[in-house]
Every structure is written in structure tokens, then in C-alpha cells.
C-alpha angles and dihedrals in degrees: 000000000000117000091248090056091048091051092048095047102041110111134181101246142150093188092125143142098260092197098053112086122221106234112246089226088061092049089049088052090051090052091047089053091049088059090064091070118112112282120186112219092004096262092152093218100174117124122182137190132170130218114197132148113358090352089076090063090047090052091049091049095052092049093044091050089051093048091049090052089056093052099255120167109284091227091053091048093049091051091049090058089069107022093094089062090068090090132031093243139033118192117200115204121193136182116223116230120261133228090254138020091259092051091048088055093047090050090052091050091050092049090051090051089048090053088053091052088050093049094050089046091051094052091049088055095049099261126135115221141187124195109216128181126229108259122247113290096006099093098095094043093049093046090051091048089053094049091244119155118263112277097031115144116224102226100178145005098204115198111209133187142135109285114245097177137022120240120219117245117251119234117264127214117246113270112259107212112191118203119220119216 
């Protein structure tokens, strides 16, 4: 598949075979490809952790507890306890803190670009994926659970599983290219 086709066919989806595990070697390969994203000053900010098996429920519990402590809606908290069981694997991607606010922002940008690399590679390999955000108030608890250093920003909670269906591409607005000068 060409890169253009992968970009145009990658869809956010959790339509997966919940019983078919994603091999850890494949997840490691996706993480390695993530690290090829642009990284100003070569700070190598990517941090990765994997939740599979019972670890998915542990992740959901830690996030739900943090949400509850911040007064989130009890129904939403209850849903969070089980939502990471929807796919066989959840990849947590963090961005290490920098030595300045600017470097911290650049690290987060590099980690986000790395997530896109991993999502495109996952699509090319037949995986469905969904990029979720860390809920309000849960960042530090998730980073600690993952063994990331203090100050790490959790950039993505990526659901991964073997696709069972394809999802139609949503319409895109036309590109608006502004000319400077």
C-alpha cells in the first residue's frame, strides 16, 4: 500500500476482533516507527507503555479513580473503568518534559507526530486504531502507572486491534491555501 493510500484509508475505529491479541513484537515495531518522527534538538521524548490482558482494567481503574477525585460524572467514571477492554491492546504514549517550556512543547509535538506514524503503520498492517486523550486530572496517575518520569505528558491512549470492518471516509473540506506576500 502506498503512503498516500494509507493516509486516505486510515480510519479511527474500534471495530476489532476483541479475542485476537496484537503481538507485542508488532506493538514494539509501531513504537520504533513512532520514534522516526521529527524531533527538534534530538531530545528523544517518546515514552511508551502497553496495557493488555488485565492491564487494560488496571489502566481503566487508575483513570476512573482520578476522574472521580476531580468530581467527574459517576456514570462517566463507571464507563471509564471498562472502556479500555474494548480492544485487545492499549498503547500509552507520553512526551518527556523538556528543560524549558519551549522544549516541553516541542517534545509534545514530536510525540504527537510519532503517534501519527504509529497509526499509519498500524493501518498498513491491518490494525484498527483509535487515538484517545487522557481524561482531565488523570495525566499524572497514568504517567506514574506507566513508569514515566514526573512531568511526562500523556499524549495518547491508542486503542489497537485487528480490524473486522472498514469504516467509510468522512468528507473533507477543500484545502484553503493562503498565499503570503
